[in-house]
N, C-alpha and C positions, 0 to 999 in steps of 0.2 A: 282510620283514626290518624289524625295529623299530629306528629310529634314536633313540638317547638324546641328550638335551640336557644337557650338563654346563656349567653357567654358570661354575663356578670355572675350568675349562679355557679357556673363551672369554676371560675377563678376564686370563689369563696371557699373552696374545698380546703380543709386543713392540710391535707397531704400536698396539694399544689403550693400552698402558702409556705409551708416549711421547706419544701423542695426549692422554691424560689429564693427563700432566705439563704439556704445553704449555697445555692449557685451564686448569689450576690456576694456572699462572704468569700467564696472561692475566687470569684473574679477580682475582688479587692486584693486578695492575697497575690494573685498573678500580677496585677498592676503594680503593687508595691514592690514585689520582689524583682520585677523587671526594670523598675525606674529608680528605686532608692538604694538598693543594695549594691555595693561596689563589687561587681563580678570580676573585675580585672585584678583583684588582689591575689598575689601568689600564696598568701597564707591568711586565712580568715578564721575567726573563732566560730565554730558551727555548733558546739554543744558546751554547756556549762552545767556543772553539778554543784549544789550548795556544799556538800560534804567534801568534795575533792577539788573543786574549782574547774578550770578549763580542762576538759578531757577529750576534746576532738577539735583538731585544727585541720582544715582542708582548703581547697581552692575556692575562691569566691563564687564560681558558677554552680557549685554543689548546693547552694541555697535553694535552687530550683526543685530540689527533691520535695520540699514542703508543699508547693502548689500542685505538683504532680500527684503526690499522695492524696491531697485534698480532692483533686478532680476524680481520682479513682474511687474514693469513698463516696462522693456525691453520686457518681454514675452507678456504682454497685448497689448502694442503698436505695437509689431511685428505682432501679430495675427490680430489686427484691420487693420493695414496697408496692410496685405496680402489680407484681405477681400475687402478692398476699392480700391486696386490698379487698378482694371479693370474699375470700375465705376467712381471713383473720385481720380485720381492720385495725385492731389494737396493736398487733405486731407491726403492721405497716406504719402506723403513726409513731411507734417507738423508734423504728429504724430511721424515719425521716427526722425525728427530733435528735437522735444520736448523730446524724450527719451534720446538723446545724451546730451541735455542741462541739463536734470534732473540728469543724471549720473555725469556730471561735477559738479553740485551743491552739490550732495551727497558726492563726493570726496573732495570738498572744505570744507564741514561741518565736515567730518571726520578729515581732517587735522587740522582744528581749535580745535576740541575736543581733538585730540591727543596732540597738543601743550599745551592746558590748563591742561592736566593731567600729564605733565612731570615736 
């Protein structure tokens, strides 16, 4: 019995699509944080709370914590989703959806921090 390999069908998988979306958002976060954020600042606003105001000031290069966390989330969620996909597809789909949502939140946080430092 010959098994055909249909690459188009493989890339229509919801898990691959959400994983790709998470990876694209994370790549955008890396590119933006490496190109737009002034890393040479001795004091940069890195956290703002509506109730308190500015509550964390650090060095500009510390902004790279956001894309590093995003990368770790995408990789860990992707690995867990890969392990769970055969036994519990719903959990795998929720993990990958959560990774995309987390990337979007990290990108929004970066944008807010960038605006505050301009």
